[in-house]
GUNU-6423 format. One record per residue (C-alpha): residue number from 1; residue in three letters; x, y, z. Coordinates in steps of 0.05 Angstrom, whole numbers, plus 32768, in hexadecimal, padded with zeros to 4 digits. Layout:
BEGIN
k,r,X,Y,Z
NUM,Ala,X,Y,Z
...
END
This chain:
BEGIN
k,r,X,Y,Z
1,Met,7FFF,8001,7FFF
2,Lys,8035,8032,8014
3,Arg,805D,8022,7FD2
4,Leu,801A,802D,7FAC
5,Ile,8015,8072,7FCC
6,Asp,805D,8088,7FBC
7,Glu,8055,8072,7F75
8,Tyr,8014,8099,7F6C
9,Val,8034,80D9,7F8D
10,Ser,8070,80D6,7F60
11,Ala,8042,80D0,7F28
12,Gln,8021,8115,7F36
13,Gly,8067,8137,7F35
14,Ile,8070,8139,7F7F
15,Asp,80AF,8123,7F9D
16,Pro,8098,80F4,7FD6
17,Arg,80DA,8100,7FFA
18,Ile,80CC,8144,800B
19,Ala,809E,814A,8043
20,Pro,8064,8174,8043
21,Val,8048,819C,807F
22,Ala,8023,8169,80A9
23,Ile,7FDC,8169,80AC
24,Thr,7FDE,8168,80F5
25,Asp,8005,81AC,80F5
26,Ile,7FD6,81E1,810A
27,His,7FED,8210,80D4
28,Phe,7FE2,81DB,809D
29,Leu,7FA6,81F4,8082
30,Asp,7FBF,823B,8084
31,Glu,7FF8,821F,805A
32,Val,7FCD,8203,8024
33,Lys,7FA2,8246,8023
34,Arg,7FE3,8269,8006
35,Lys,7FE4,823D,7FC5
36,Lys,7FCE,8266,7F8C
37,Asn,7F91,823A,7F77
38,Ala,7F64,8201,7F85
39,Arg,7F91,81CD,7F5D
40,Ala,7FD1,81E0,7F83
41,Arg,7FA8,81DF,7FC5
42,Ala,7F89,819C,7FB9
43,Ser,7FCE,8180,7FA1
44,Glu,7FEF,8199,7FE3
45,Met,7FB7,8175,800D
46,Lys,7FBC,8139,7FE5
47,His,8006,8134,7FEF
48,Ala,8004,8141,8038
49,Leu,7FCE,810E,8040
50,Arg,7FF1,80D8,801E
51,His,8032,80E9,8047
52,Gln,800C,80E4,808B
53,Ile,7FEF,809B,8075
54,Arg,8032,8084,805B
55,Leu,8058,809F,809C
56,Arg,8023,8080,80CD
57,Tyr,800C,8044,80A4
58,Asp,8030,8011,80CE
59,Glu,8014,802E,810D
60,Asp,7FCF,8019,80FB
61,Pro,7FCD,7FF4,80B3
62,Ala,7F81,7FE7,80BD
63,His,7F6D,8031,80C4
64,Tyr,7FA1,804B,8094
65,Lys,7F92,801A,805D
66,Lys,7F45,802C,8063
67,Leu,7F5C,8078,8064
68,Ser,7F86,806F,8027
69,Glu,7F4D,804D,7FFF
70,Arg,7F1D,8085,8017
71,Leu,7F4D,80BA,7FFD
72,Glu,7F58,809A,7FBC
73,Ala,7F0D,8092,7FB0
74,Ile,7F03,80DF,7FB9
75,Ile,7F3F,80F0,7F8F
76,Gln,7F24,80C5,7F57
77,Gln,7EDC,80DD,7F5F
78,Leu,7EF0,8126,7F5A
79,Lys,7F33,8124,7F33
80,Asp,7F16,8157,7EFA
81,Asn,7EF8,8188,7F2F
82,Trp,7F2B,81A8,7F52
83,Glu,7F02,81D9,7F7F
84,Ala,7ED7,819C,7F97
85,Leu,7F12,8172,7F9F
86,Glu,7F30,81AD,7FCF
87,Glu,7EF6,81B1,7FF8
88,Ala,7EED,8163,7FFD
89,Leu,7F38,815D,8015
90,Arg,7F2C,8196,8049
91,Lys,7EF4,816D,8063
92,Phe,7F1C,812D,8060
93,Ile,7F50,8149,808E
94,Arg,7F22,816A,80BA
95,Asp,7EFE,8129,80CA
96,Glu,7F3F,8106,80D1
97,Leu,7F5C,8133,8103
98,Glu,7F18,8137,8128
99,Arg,7F16,80EB,8128
100,Glu,7F5A,80E7,8144
101,Gly,7F4B,8111,817D
102,Lys,7F0A,80E7,8191
103,Gln,7F02,80A3,81B1
104,Thr,7ED8,8081,817F
105,Val,7ECF,803E,81A4
106,Pro,7EBA,8037,81EE
107,Gly,7EE8,8018,8218
108,Leu,7F26,8026,81EE
109,Asp,7F58,805C,81EC
110,Pro,7F5F,8079,81A7
111,Arg,7FA7,807D,81A3
112,Leu,7FBB,803F,81CC
113,His,7F87,800F,81B8
114,Ala,7F64,8022,8179
115,Pro,7F9E,800B,814B
116,Phe,7F9C,7FC5,8168
117,Phe,7F55,7FC6,8167
118,Gly,7F4F,7FD4,811D
119,Thr,7F84,7F9D,810E
120,Leu,7F5F,7F65,813C
121,Lys,7F1A,7F7C,8123
122,Glu,7F2E,7F77,80D9
123,Ala,7F48,7F35,80E3
124,Ile,7F0D,7F1B,8107
125,Glu,7EE2,7F39,80D4
126,Lys,7F03,7F11,809C
127,Thr,7EF9,7ED2,80C8
128,Gln,7EAF,7EDD,80CD
129,Gly,7EA5,7EF8,808B
130,Gln,7E7F,7F37,809E
131,Glu,7E8F,7F79,80C1
132,Leu,7E86,7F7B,810A
133,Lys,7E51,7FB2,811C
134,Ser,7E54,7FD6,8165
135,Asp,7E17,7FB0,817D
136,Asp,7E34,7F69,816C
137,Pro,7E47,7F4C,81B0
138,Val,7E87,7F32,818B
139,Phe,7E99,7F7E,8185
140,Lys,7E9E,7F85,81CE
141,Glu,7EC9,7F45,81CF
142,Val,7EFB,7F63,81A2
143,Val,7EFC,7FA2,81CA
144,Asp,7F11,7F76,8206
145,Leu,7F3E,7F4A,81DC
146,Thr,7F62,7F8E,81C6
147,Val,7F6D,7FAB,8211
148,Ala,7F86,7F6A,8229
149,Thr,7FB7,7F5D,81EE
150,Val,7FD2,7FAA,81F5
151,Asp,7FD6,7FA5,8243
152,Glu,8000,7F65,8233
153,Ile,802E,7F88,8202
154,Arg,8035,7FC0,822F
155,Glu,804E,7F9C,8268
156,Lys,8080,7F74,823E
157,Ile,80A0,7FAB,8212
158,Arg,80B1,7FD5,824B
159,Leu,80F1,7FAF,8256
160,Val,8131,7FD4,8244
161,Asp,8142,7FC7,81F9
162,Phe,8109,7F97,81F2
163,Trp,810B,7F99,81A6
164,Arg,8152,7F87,81A0
165,Asp,8147,7F49,81C1
166,Glu,812C,7F14,818F
167,His,811C,7EE1,81C0
168,Ser,80ED,7F16,81E7
169,Arg,80CB,7F27,81A6
170,Arg,80BD,7EDE,8196
171,Ser,80A5,7ED3,81DB
172,Leu,8074,7F0E,81CF
173,Glu,805A,7EF3,8190
174,Lys,804D,7EB1,81AD
175,Ser,8027,7ED5,81E3
176,Val,7FFE,7EFA,81BA
177,Tyr,7FF1,7EBC,8191
178,Arg,7FD7,7E98,81CC
179,Ser,7FA7,7ED1,81DE
180,Leu,7F8E,7ED2,8198
181,Leu,7F83,7E89,8196
182,Arg,7F5E,7E8A,81D6
183,Ser,7F30,7EBB,81BD
184,Gly,7F16,7E88,8189
185,Lys,7F01,7EC4,815E
186,Ile,7F3B,7EBE,8127
187,Ala,7F46,7E84,80F2
188,Arg,7F7A,7E5C,8110
189,Asp,7FAA,7E5C,80D1
190,Lys,7FAA,7EA9,80D4
191,Ile,7FBC,7EB2,811E
192,Ala,8006,7EAC,8118
193,Glu,800B,7EE2,80DF
194,Leu,7FDC,7F0B,810A
195,Ala,8004,7F04,8146
196,Thr,8040,7F1D,811F
197,Arg,801C,7F5A,8106
198,Val,8004,7F6D,8147
199,Val,804E,7F6C,8165
200,Asp,8066,7F93,8127
201,Gln,8033,7FC4,8138
202,Ala,8049,7FC5,8180
203,Arg,808F,7FD6,8169
204,Asn,8077,8013,813F
205,Leu,804F,802B,8179
206,His,8081,801D,81B0
207,Arg,808B,8062,81C8
208,Leu,803F,806C,81D2
209,Leu,8037,8026,81F0
210,Val,806C,8031,8226
211,Trp,8061,807B,8236
212,Gly,8017,8083,8223
213,Asn,7FEA,807E,8263
214,Gly,7FA7,805D,8242
215,Lys,7F7C,8087,8271
216,Asn,7F48,809C,823E
217,Arg,7F22,8055,8244
218,Asp,7EDD,8054,825A
END
């Protein structure tokens, strides 16, 4: 996914090696307004959004994959209407910033737990062959599984130089594997790969997991 984003950005004549102003920067939209026309403003926002997705993709693959797909759909739909695309991308950015500041799932901290919840929920939906709704009893079970998994990960990775010790990493993967197996919610032949993905995610989010306080849970 990240490679495709880079290829698309390059095709638009924008060097992806030059980082734009981050969409989370309070001055971002002010910088965009300084562009001379709608096409330039829309292009700046596209570049910044793709950069944000590429930069944070490994933290929350489930979320950023969906975000990328939504972004591409908007661009394709409005590609010949720069004024409409500019307005749609402004709304896209505002909605994403608002989402990041809110707790969307009761019982989960939006920063600590939500990335792992997205990964586990996606895997369970593939096993069940249908999307999980918030009123589905299994939904609450995924919330509980997420919290338990993150708590376990946080406790283990606090050790100094944890990620430099391959034995510690393998031990964590096995522990996550056992937790996922006990849940009974994921196809058995998919659990090992999922456990590896969850641990990879934990490594990308190490600083947040170690230093985050997780006090936003209901």
